[in-house]
C-alpha positions in Angstrom: -89.2 55.3 38.8 -89.0 51.6 38.0 -86.8 51.1 41.1 -89.5 52.5 43.3 -92.4 50.4 42.0 -94.2 48.2 44.4 -95.0 44.9 42.6 -97.4 42.4 44.0 -98.1 39.0 42.5 -101.8 38.1 42.2 -104.1 36.1 39.9 -107.2 36.6 37.8 -110.6 35.0 38.7 -109.6 32.2 36.3 -106.3 31.6 38.1 -104.0 33.3 35.5 -101.0 35.2 36.7 -101.5 38.9 37.4 -99.2 41.7 38.4 -100.3 44.6 40.6 -98.3 47.8 40.5 -98.4 50.2 43.4 -101.6 48.5 44.5 -103.4 50.7 42.0 -103.0 49.1 38.5 -103.5 45.5 37.5 -101.7 43.8 34.6 -102.6 40.4 33.1 -100.0 38.1 31.5 -100.0 38.7 27.8 -97.0 37.0 26.1 -93.8 35.0 26.8 -90.9 36.2 24.7 -88.2 34.0 23.3 -85.8 35.1 26.0 -88.3 33.9 28.6 -89.2 37.4 29.7 -92.9 38.1 30.2 -95.1 40.9 29.0 -98.0 42.0 31.1 -100.6 44.5 29.8 -102.9 46.7 31.8 -106.3 45.1 32.4 -107.9 48.1 30.7 -106.2 47.2 27.5 -109.2 45.3 26.2 -111.8 47.7 27.4 -113.0 51.0 25.9 -110.0 52.7 27.5 -107.6 50.6 25.4 -104.9 51.5 27.8 -101.4 50.9 26.3 -99.5 50.6 29.6 -97.4 47.4 29.9 -94.6 46.0 32.0 -91.9 43.4 31.1 -90.4 41.2 33.8 -87.7 38.5 33.9 -87.9 35.2 35.8 -86.9 37.0 39.0 -89.8 39.5 38.6 -87.3 42.3 38.0 -88.6 45.1 35.8 -86.9 45.3 32.4 -89.3 47.8 30.8 -92.3 49.7 32.1 -94.6 51.9 30.2 -96.7 53.8 32.8 -98.8 55.8 30.3 -102.2 55.0 31.7 -105.2 56.9 30.3 -107.3 56.1 33.3 -107.0 56.5 37.1 -105.8 53.7 39.3 -108.3 51.7 41.3 -107.0 50.9 44.8 -110.1 49.1 46.0 -110.2 46.8 42.9 -106.5 46.1 43.1 -106.6 45.4 46.8 -109.6 43.1 46.3 -107.7 41.0 43.8 -104.6 40.9 46.0 -106.6 39.8 49.1 -108.4 37.0 47.2 -105.1 35.7 45.9 -103.5 35.6 49.3 -106.4 33.8 50.8 -106.6 31.3 47.9 -102.8 30.7 48.3 -103.3 29.8 52.0 -106.1 27.5 51.0 -104.1 25.9 48.3 -101.1 25.2 50.6 -103.3 23.7 53.3 -103.6 19.9 53.6 -107.2 20.4 55.0 -108.7 23.3 53.0 -112.0 23.1 55.0 -110.1 24.0 58.2 -108.9 27.3 56.7 -110.5 30.3 58.5 -110.8 32.7 55.5 -112.1 35.6 57.6 -109.1 35.3 60.0 -106.7 35.5 57.1 -108.7 38.4 55.6 -108.5 40.4 58.9 -104.7 39.9 59.0 -104.2 41.0 55.5 -106.6 43.9 55.8 -104.5 45.3 58.6 -101.5 45.4 56.3 -103.4 47.0 53.4 -105.2 49.6 55.6 -108.1 51.8 54.7 -108.3 50.8 51.0 -109.2 47.2 52.0 -112.6 46.1 50.6 -115.2 44.5 52.9 -115.0 40.7 53.4 -118.6 40.2 52.2 -117.5 41.3 48.7 -115.2 38.3 48.3 -116.8 35.7 50.6 -118.8 33.8 48.0 -115.8 33.6 45.6 -113.5 32.3 48.4 -116.1 29.8 49.5 -116.4 28.4 45.9 -112.7 28.2 45.6 -112.4 26.4 49.0 -115.0 23.9 47.9 -113.2 23.1 44.7 -110.0 22.2 46.7 -111.8 19.5 48.7 -111.1 16.0 47.6 -114.4 14.3 46.8 -114.9 10.9 48.4 -117.4 10.1 45.6 -116.0 10.2 42.1 -118.8 8.7 40.1 -122.6 8.5 40.3 -122.4 4.7 40.7 -120.5 5.2 44.0 -123.5 7.2 45.5 -125.4 4.8 47.7 -129.0 4.0 46.9 -130.0 3.9 50.5 -128.5 6.0 53.3 -129.5 7.5 56.7 -128.6 10.9 55.2 -131.4 10.6 52.7 -134.0 11.0 55.5 -135.6 14.2 56.9 -135.9 14.8 60.6 -139.3 13.1 60.4 -137.7 10.0 58.9 -139.0 10.5 55.4 -136.7 9.6 52.5 -136.1 12.4 50.1 -133.8 10.8 47.4 -136.5 9.6 45.0 -134.5 8.6 41.9 -131.0 7.7 40.8 -129.3 6.4 37.7 -125.9 6.9 36.1 -126.8 10.4 34.9 -129.1 12.0 37.5 -130.0 12.0 41.2 -133.3 13.6 42.3 -134.0 14.8 45.8 -137.5 15.7 46.8 -139.2 15.4 50.2 -142.9 14.4 50.5 -143.7 18.0 51.4 -141.9 19.3 48.3 -143.8 16.8 46.2 -147.1 18.1 47.7 -146.2 21.6 46.8 -145.2 20.5 43.3 -148.6 18.8 42.8 -150.7 21.6 44.3 -149.2 24.6 42.4 -149.7 25.3 38.7 -146.6 27.5 38.2 -143.3 25.8 38.5 -140.0 27.7 37.9 -136.8 25.8 36.9 -133.3 27.0 37.3 -129.9 25.4 36.7 -126.6 26.4 38.3 -123.0 25.2 37.6 -121.2 27.0 40.4 -122.3 24.6 43.2 -122.3 21.4 41.1 -120.2 18.6 42.7 -116.9 18.0 40.8 -118.2 14.7 39.5 -121.3 16.3 37.9 -122.3 18.9 35.4 -125.2 20.9 36.9 -127.5 21.3 39.9 -131.1 21.7 38.6 -133.7 23.2 40.9 -137.5 23.6 40.6 -139.4 26.1 42.7 -142.9 27.4 43.1 -144.5 30.5 44.8 -146.5 29.4 47.8 -149.1 32.0 48.6 -149.7 30.7 52.1 -146.0 31.0 52.9 -145.6 34.2 51.0 -142.4 33.1 49.5 -140.8 30.9 46.8 -140.2 27.4 47.9 -137.9 24.7 46.4 -139.9 21.7 45.2 -137.0 19.5 44.0 -133.2 19.5 43.6 -131.3 17.3 41.1 -127.7 16.6 40.3 -127.2 16.1 36.6 -124.1 14.6 34.9 -124.9 16.0 31.5 -127.2 18.4 29.6 -128.8 15.9 27.3 -132.5 16.3 26.5 -133.3 12.8 27.7 -131.8 13.5 31.1 -134.2 16.5 31.6 -137.1 14.4 30.3 -136.3 11.7 32.9 -136.1 14.3 35.6 -139.5 15.7 35.0 -141.1 12.3 34.4 -139.8 11.0 37.7 -141.0 14.1 39.6 -144.5 13.9 38.0 -144.6 10.1 38.7 -144.0 10.9 42.4 -147.5 12.5 42.8 -149.5 10.8 40.0 
């Protein structure tokens, strides 16, 4: 049976090595033995299934031992999704200009190979976009390198929207956003790390619900270098100062 196994090399969402068997079962790297052989355990090992299936490979990815005693069915869609993401990420990684990579085009090519079990592109699009952005070489490495004045800080009406910058925080807010912030009592705040530039810690956003527009509207966006309390205090003090 081991000789008939179809083995694909993939990776986890965190970039760790993963093995996919017969495009149904996924195995994560578990242990490196003294003889340099590697043990991979079924991804259901640490779930309620506690699947005991494992596979041992040598440096040439040849099967030395395989326990196929799964206590759960294989998941072709899930396995194919991981494999496709890995192949696209690999193309991005090898490219000198990651931004030029056409992810959908690669997806279409791979999906033809995989066939009917291929997931939809929209299920992996956001993850691929985040990975591609992380591969870009930032021109700006520190907050100090961010210019205080730039034509890119202007709206189409010529209004400046970068209202504050120091070594730990940059605040963006247009005059219209400042007006909304001032006129509405309820302000919602949210922080995200996924879209934060590589030289920062967090993107912090404030929003309000505008009845006239019948929607939530962003009232400010800030890039934070840390999560210290004083940084958040400066953020809100500067925003409030804008309309006082």
